[in-house]
C-alpha positions in Angstrom: 32.8 -20.5 -9.3 29.8 -20.9 -11.5 27.0 -18.4 -10.6 24.5 -20.6 -12.6 25.2 -23.8 -10.6 22.6 -23.1 -7.9 20.4 -20.7 -9.9 17.1 -22.1 -8.6 18.0 -21.0 -5.1 16.4 -17.8 -3.7 19.7 -16.5 -2.4 21.3 -16.8 -5.9 21.5 -14.2 -8.7 18.1 -15.2 -10.0 16.4 -14.6 -6.7 14.8 -18.0 -7.2 12.7 -16.6 -10.0 12.1 -18.7 -13.1 11.3 -16.0 -15.6 12.3 -12.3 -16.1 9.8 -10.2 -17.9 9.8 -6.6 -19.4 6.9 -4.8 -21.1 6.9 -1.8 -23.3 3.7 -0.5 -21.8 2.9 -0.4 -18.1 0.5 -2.9 -16.7 -1.8 -1.3 -14.1 -3.0 -4.4 -12.3 -1.6 -6.7 -9.6 -1.2 -10.0 -11.6 -1.0 -12.0 -8.4 -4.6 -11.2 -7.6 -7.7 -12.8 -9.2 -9.3 -9.4 -10.2 -5.9 -8.4 -11.8 -5.7 -11.7 -13.7 -9.3 -11.4 -14.8 -8.8 -7.8 -16.0 -6.0 -8.9 -18.2 -7.8 -12.0 -19.5 -5.3 -14.4 -17.9 -6.3 -18.0 -17.1 -6.1 -18.4 -13.3 -5.7 -22.2 -13.6 -2.5 -21.7 -15.7 -1.2 -19.2 -13.1 -2.0 -21.5 -10.2 1.0 -21.4 -7.8 2.7 -18.6 -9.8 4.1 -15.7 -7.8 5.2 -12.4 -9.3 7.1 -9.4 -8.0 6.1 -6.4 -10.2 8.4 -3.4 -10.6 7.9 0.2 -11.8 10.5 1.5 -14.2 12.0 4.9 -14.8 14.3 4.7 -17.7 17.9 5.9 -17.4 21.5 4.8 -18.4 22.3 1.1 -18.8 24.6 0.4 -15.9 25.2 -3.2 -16.6 28.5 -4.8 -17.7 27.2 -4.7 -21.3 27.6 -0.9 -21.4 31.3 0.1 -21.7 30.6 3.8 -20.8 30.3 4.9 -17.2 26.6 5.4 -16.3 25.5 8.7 -14.7 21.9 8.1 -13.8 20.9 4.4 -14.1 17.5 3.1 -14.6 15.4 3.1 -11.4 13.1 0.3 -10.4 10.4 0.8 -7.8 9.3 -2.3 -5.8 7.7 -3.3 -2.5 10.8 -4.3 -0.5 8.8 -6.6 1.7 8.1 -8.9 -1.2 11.8 -9.7 -1.7 12.5 -9.6 2.1 9.8 -12.3 2.8 11.2 -14.5 0.0 14.8 -14.1 1.0 15.6 -13.3 -2.6 19.1 -12.4 -3.7 22.1 -12.0 -1.4 23.6 -8.8 0.0 27.3 -8.6 0.0 27.4 -5.3 1.9 25.0 -2.9 3.6 25.4 0.4 5.5 26.7 -0.3 9.0 23.5 -0.4 11.0 21.8 -3.2 9.0 21.5 -6.9 9.3 22.0 -8.5 5.9 19.0 -10.7 6.5 16.8 -7.6 6.9 18.6 -5.5 4.3 15.6 -5.0 2.0 13.9 -3.1 4.8 16.5 -0.4 4.3 14.6 0.8 1.2 11.5 1.7 3.3 10.9 5.4 3.3 11.7 7.4 6.4 14.8 5.5 7.5 16.6 7.4 10.2 19.7 9.5 9.2 18.8 9.9 5.6 17.9 13.6 5.6 15.5 15.4 3.4 15.3 14.5 -0.3 17.6 11.5 0.1 16.2 8.2 -1.2 17.7 4.8 -0.1 18.7 2.6 -3.0 20.2 -0.9 -3.6 22.0 -2.3 -6.7 24.2 -5.2 -7.5 28.0 -5.3 -7.4 28.6 -4.9 -11.1 26.2 -1.9 -11.3 27.5 0.0 -8.3 31.2 -0.8 -8.4 32.0 -1.2 -12.0 29.4 0.8 -14.0 29.0 3.7 -11.5 32.4 3.6 -9.7 30.6 3.9 -6.4 30.5 2.2 -3.0 27.9 1.6 -0.3 27.2 5.0 1.4 27.8 7.0 -1.8 25.2 9.2 -3.4 24.0 10.0 -6.9 22.0 13.1 -8.1 18.7 12.6 -9.8 15.9 14.9 -10.9 12.2 14.0 -10.5 9.5 14.6 -13.1 8.7 18.0 -11.6 12.3 19.1 -12.1 13.2 18.9 -8.4 16.6 17.5 -7.4 16.9 14.5 -5.0 19.8 12.2 -4.1 20.0 8.5 -4.1 22.1 7.0 -1.3 23.4 3.5 -1.9 22.5 1.6 1.3 23.2 -2.0 0.1 24.9 -4.0 -2.6 23.8 -7.3 -4.0 25.8 -10.1 -5.5 25.6 -10.0 -9.2 22.0 -10.6 -10.3 19.3 -10.5 -13.0 18.6 -6.9 -11.8 22.0 -5.8 -13.0 22.1 -2.3 -14.7 19.5 -0.7 -12.5 19.1 0.7 -9.0 16.1 -0.3 -6.8 14.1 2.0 -4.6 10.8 1.6 -2.7 7.6 1.8 -4.7 6.4 4.6 -2.4 9.4 6.7 -3.1 9.1 5.9 -6.8 5.5 7.0 -7.1 6.2 10.2 -5.1 9.0 11.2 -7.5 7.6 9.9 -10.8 3.8 9.9 -10.4 3.0 9.9 -14.1 5.0 6.7 -14.8 1.9 4.4 -15.0 1.9 0.7 -14.1 4.5 -2.0 -13.9 7.0 -2.8 -16.7 9.3 -5.4 -15.1 8.2 -8.8 -13.7 10.1 -11.3 -11.6 8.1 -14.5 -12.0 8.3 -17.6 -9.9 6.6 -20.6 -11.5 6.1 -24.1 -10.2 8.8 -26.5 -11.4 8.2 -27.9 -15.0 5.5 -25.3 -15.7 7.7 -22.3 -16.8 7.0 -22.8 -20.6 3.3 -23.2 -20.0 3.1 -20.0 -17.9 5.3 -18.1 -20.3 3.0 -19.1 -23.2 -0.1 -17.8 -21.4 1.5 -14.5 -20.3 3.1 -13.9 -23.7 -0.2 -14.5 -25.6 -2.4 -12.5 -23.3 0.0 -9.6 -22.7 1.2 -9.3 -26.3 -0.4 -5.9 -26.7 1.8 -4.6 -23.8 5.0 -5.7 -25.6 5.8 -8.3 -23.0 9.1 -10.2 -23.5 10.0 -13.1 -21.2 13.5 -14.6 -20.7 14.4 -17.5 -18.5 16.1 -16.0 -15.4 19.1 -18.3 -15.7 19.6 -17.1 -19.3 19.5 -13.5 -18.2 22.0 -14.1 -15.4 24.3 -15.9 -17.9 24.3 -12.8 -20.2 26.0 -10.8 -17.4 28.7 -13.4 -16.6 
């Protein structure tokens, strides 16, 4: 089975995204919005039809298959779960009992019943959870927020192997409440119209050079992990 064979599909390991971006410095603006694009000096015509999912990043252990040591506290990514839910991006192989796989991203929304105090729902892919962490759906990991307070991550869902390998995902609301001083977005999942990926990548790389933006084709990133 070749995971790259249908890599344009939204339910594949690329999530249907064309480009995967990471920046060294957080970008404060919503790059999907006209004001955000203007603030960063981006050409709105070049970005016509481009959709991005922007993620906040709290650095931790690399929990991808490229790290041979067992990770303890993987990197955390904060996102708006509804963005991936609406797109139908990625595929869940397993979720906690109560959930429909089609609505599984909603499990990350804060205040889910039965979680308890200081327990944050999290999602990761199979390689991250099973191989790198030695965990399963329903298991928990200990973390410390930036004020030194302990909290626990509970794994509520597992994705098929994906371009998000090596990290655990939580809701942006939970992320901001735990790590308020981590400014801006440092990871970008970018969906470009067909045949315009290079054009879009050129514009983003040129304008966001000062933020240390690196872009990789999503299929290439997925191939690194397989």
